[in-house]
C-alpha positions in Angstrom: 27.5 -56.3 -85.6 28.3 -56.7 -82.0 26.1 -55.1 -79.3 26.6 -53.7 -75.9 24.4 -55.0 -73.1 24.3 -52.4 -70.2 23.1 -54.0 -67.0 21.9 -51.2 -64.7 20.7 -51.5 -61.1 18.9 -48.5 -59.5 17.9 -47.9 -55.9 15.2 -46.7 -55.9 14.1 -48.1 -59.2 11.4 -45.5 -59.9 11.4 -42.9 -61.3 15.0 -43.5 -62.3 14.4 -46.4 -64.7 12.3 -44.1 -66.9 14.8 -41.3 -66.6 17.7 -43.5 -67.5 15.9 -45.1 -70.4 15.3 -41.6 -71.9 18.9 -40.6 -71.4 20.3 -43.8 -72.8 18.1 -43.6 -75.9 19.8 -40.3 -76.7 23.2 -42.0 -76.4 22.7 -44.8 -78.8 20.7 -47.5 -77.0 17.8 -48.7 -79.1 16.1 -51.4 -76.9 15.4 -51.8 -73.2 14.2 -54.6 -70.9 12.8 -53.8 -67.4 14.2 -55.9 -64.6 13.3 -56.1 -60.9 16.3 -54.0 -59.9 16.6 -51.7 -62.9 17.0 -52.0 -66.7 18.9 -53.7 -69.4 19.8 -51.5 -72.3 21.1 -52.6 -75.7 22.6 -51.0 -78.8 25.2 -51.5 -81.5 28.8 -50.9 -80.3 29.5 -48.4 -83.0 26.5 -46.3 -82.1 26.4 -46.3 -78.3 28.4 -43.4 -76.8 29.8 -45.5 -73.9 32.1 -42.8 -72.6 29.3 -40.4 -72.2 27.1 -43.0 -70.6 29.7 -43.8 -68.0 30.1 -40.1 -67.2 26.4 -39.6 -66.5 25.9 -38.2 -63.0 23.8 -41.2 -61.9 26.9 -43.4 -62.4 29.3 -41.0 -60.8 27.7 -41.1 -57.4 26.9 -37.5 -57.9 23.2 -37.8 -57.0 22.1 -38.4 -53.4 18.6 -39.5 -54.5 19.7 -42.7 -56.2 22.3 -45.5 -56.0 23.3 -47.3 -59.1 25.7 -49.8 -60.7 26.6 -50.2 -64.4 28.0 -53.4 -65.9 28.8 -53.5 -69.6 29.0 -56.7 -71.6 29.7 -57.3 -75.3 27.2 -59.6 -77.0 28.6 -61.1 -80.2 26.3 -60.8 -83.3 26.1 -64.6 -83.9 24.7 -65.1 -80.4 21.5 -63.1 -81.1 19.8 -65.7 -83.3 19.7 -68.2 -80.4 18.5 -65.5 -78.0 15.7 -64.5 -80.3 14.5 -68.0 -80.9 14.6 -68.9 -77.2 12.6 -65.9 -76.2 10.3 -65.4 -79.2 6.7 -65.4 -78.0 3.7 -64.9 -80.2 2.7 -61.2 -80.6 -0.9 -60.2 -80.9 -2.0 -56.7 -82.0 -5.5 -56.6 -80.4 -7.5 -59.4 -82.0 -6.6 -58.5 -85.6 -2.9 -59.5 -86.2 -0.7 -62.4 -85.0 3.1 -62.1 -85.5 4.4 -65.7 -85.2 7.7 -67.5 -85.7 7.7 -70.5 -88.1 7.8 -72.9 -85.1 4.6 -71.6 -83.5 1.4 -73.5 -83.8 -1.1 -72.7 -86.6 -3.8 -72.5 -83.9 -2.4 -69.1 -82.9 -3.3 -67.5 -86.3 -5.6 -64.5 -86.4 -7.4 -62.8 -89.3 -4.0 -61.5 -90.4 -0.9 -63.5 -89.6 2.7 -62.7 -90.4 5.5 -65.2 -89.9 8.9 -63.7 -88.9 12.1 -65.7 -88.5 13.5 -64.6 -85.2 17.0 -63.3 -86.0 18.9 -60.2 -85.1 16.7 -57.7 -86.9 14.7 -55.2 -84.9 10.9 -55.4 -85.5 9.4 -58.6 -84.4 6.5 -56.8 -82.9 7.5 -57.4 -79.3 8.7 -53.9 -78.8 6.1 -51.2 -78.0 7.0 -49.1 -81.0 6.6 -51.9 -83.5 3.3 -52.9 -81.9 2.0 -49.3 -82.1 3.1 -48.9 -85.7 1.2 -52.1 -86.6 -1.9 -50.9 -84.8 -1.8 -47.6 -86.6 -1.6 -49.4 -90.0 -4.4 -51.7 -89.0 -6.6 -48.7 -88.1 -6.1 -47.0 -91.4 -9.2 -47.0 -93.6 -7.2 -48.0 -96.7 -3.5 -48.6 -97.6 -2.1 -46.5 -100.4 0.5 -47.3 -103.1 4.0 -46.0 -102.9 5.0 -46.8 -99.4 8.4 -46.5 -97.6 9.4 -48.6 -94.6 12.6 -46.8 -93.5 14.7 -48.8 -91.0 12.7 -51.9 -91.9 14.4 -54.4 -89.7 12.7 -57.8 -90.2 10.3 -56.2 -92.8 7.3 -56.9 -90.6 5.7 -53.5 -91.2 6.3 -53.6 -94.9 4.8 -57.1 -95.0 1.8 -55.8 -93.0 1.3 -52.9 -95.3 1.1 -55.3 -98.3 -1.3 -57.6 -96.5 -3.5 -54.6 -95.9 -3.6 -53.8 -99.6 -0.5 -51.6 -100.1 1.3 -51.6 -103.4 4.8 -50.5 -104.5 6.5 -50.8 -101.1 10.2 -49.9 -100.5 11.9 -51.3 -97.5 15.3 -49.9 -96.5 17.7 -50.8 -93.8 21.4 -49.9 -93.2 22.3 -53.3 -91.7 23.2 -56.1 -94.0 21.7 -58.8 -91.7 18.4 -56.9 -91.5 18.4 -56.7 -95.3 18.9 -60.4 -95.6 16.3 -61.2 -92.9 13.7 -58.9 -94.5 14.2 -60.6 -97.9 13.7 -64.0 -96.3 10.6 -62.9 -94.3 9.1 -61.3 -97.4 9.4 -64.5 -99.3 8.1 -66.5 -96.3 4.9 -64.4 -96.3 4.4 -64.7 -100.1 4.7 -60.9 -100.7 5.3 -59.5 -104.1 5.0 -55.7 -103.8 8.0 -55.1 -101.6 11.5 -54.1 -102.8 14.3 -54.4 -100.2 17.3 -52.1 -100.4 20.5 -52.0 -98.3 21.5 -48.5 -97.4 20.5 -45.1 -95.9 18.2 -42.3 -96.5 19.9 -41.1 -99.7 18.3 -44.1 -101.4 14.8 -42.5 -101.1 15.6 -39.2 -102.8 14.5 -40.2 -106.3 11.2 -41.6 -105.0 7.8 -40.1 -104.0 5.6 -41.7 -101.4 2.1 -41.5 -100.1 3.0 -43.2 -96.8 6.4 -43.3 -94.9 6.9 -45.6 -91.9 10.0 -44.8 -89.9 10.6 -46.7 -86.6 14.1 -45.7 -85.7 15.4 -43.4 -82.9 14.8 -39.7 -82.2 18.1 -38.4 -83.5 18.0 -40.3 -86.7 14.4 -39.2 -87.3 15.3 -35.6 -86.8 18.2 -35.9 -89.2 16.0 -37.6 -91.8 13.0 -35.2 -91.5 13.8 -33.0 -94.4 14.3 -36.0 -96.7 11.0 -37.5 -95.5 9.2 -34.2 -96.3 10.9 -33.8 -99.7 9.8 -37.3 -100.8 6.3 -37.3 -99.3 3.5 -36.2 -101.5 1.0 -33.6 -100.4 -1.5 -35.0 -97.9 0.8 -38.0 -97.5 1.2 -39.6 -94.1 4.4 -39.9 -92.0 4.3 -42.4 -89.2 7.2 -42.1 -86.7 8.1 -44.2 -83.7 11.2 -45.2 -81.7 11.1 -42.4 -79.1 9.3 -41.5 -75.9 6.1 -39.5 -75.3 8.3 -36.8 -73.8 10.1 -36.4 -77.1 6.9 -35.6 -79.1 7.1 -31.8 -78.8 10.7 -31.8 -80.0 10.0 -34.0 -83.0 6.8 -32.3 -84.0 8.6 -28.9 -83.8 11.3 -30.2 -86.2 8.6 -31.7 -88.5 6.7 -28.4 -88.7 9.8 -26.7 -90.2 9.3 -29.1 -93.2 5.6 -28.7 -93.6 4.7 -31.8 -91.7 1.8 -31.2 -89.4 1.0 -33.2 -86.2 -2.2 -35.2 -86.6 -2.3 -37.7 -83.6 -0.3 -40.1 -81.6 -0.4 -43.4 -79.6 1.5 -44.2 -76.5 2.4 -47.4 -74.8 4.6 -47.8 -71.7 5.9 -44.2 -72.3 6.9 -45.0 -75.9 5.2 -43.0 -78.7 4.0 -43.3 -82.3 3.2 -40.1 -84.1 1.1 -39.5 -87.2 2.0 -36.4 -89.3 0.5 -35.1 -92.5 2.4 -33.4 -95.3 1.0 -29.9 -96.1 
């Protein structure tokens, strides 16, 4: 799948970079990089609502408080592998977990180490949301059986769940390249409790889970909430990320409609990870 790269300059940069990041996340962008002059935003071409983005007031010179420019480039799918490998730095979640690429030195290993081949799949641990999800799993007293990793990307969270003692883990992603990458990474990390499926939320309806991990985006999470609730056992845990701290009230209000009660949350650079309990 091809991606858009949105190159955005903002004067002044703050608070507009944060404002724009929130708006763009609602319009299909799923990852962001801060720059000295603004932000870079990325997302699949068939998900980004480019016409609506271009019509935002900030890009129509309709706001006196800020000056901006927007440049859009298409990044071909086959280019991402080289980009990931060139930029893939080791990721450390506190002093407990190292997420490394196969070409990193063994001396970087921690008590738990996961090897991820840096390809197109989201979920290498570099993004704040994946880091918070990993920390939340590490902080759990025990890992249950019957786990769902929805939108699994590289499979890193499913792999971590197994390394922490989880059994009967289902990893699902809608992208074929994520499916292939997750299968490779699962084999690379000698995992045997993870089944990988290619598809969407309808694949979970015949299952029941004690733990659901979903690191996607706000609108998808809202659309999936009823399915998560229907497949989560009583007192089961739902971990959500992929959205901003300002989105927590909106998501928890939706969750409450389906007997999912707010328990706690983490935040990192304005991104959030929320823990919910099935009542």
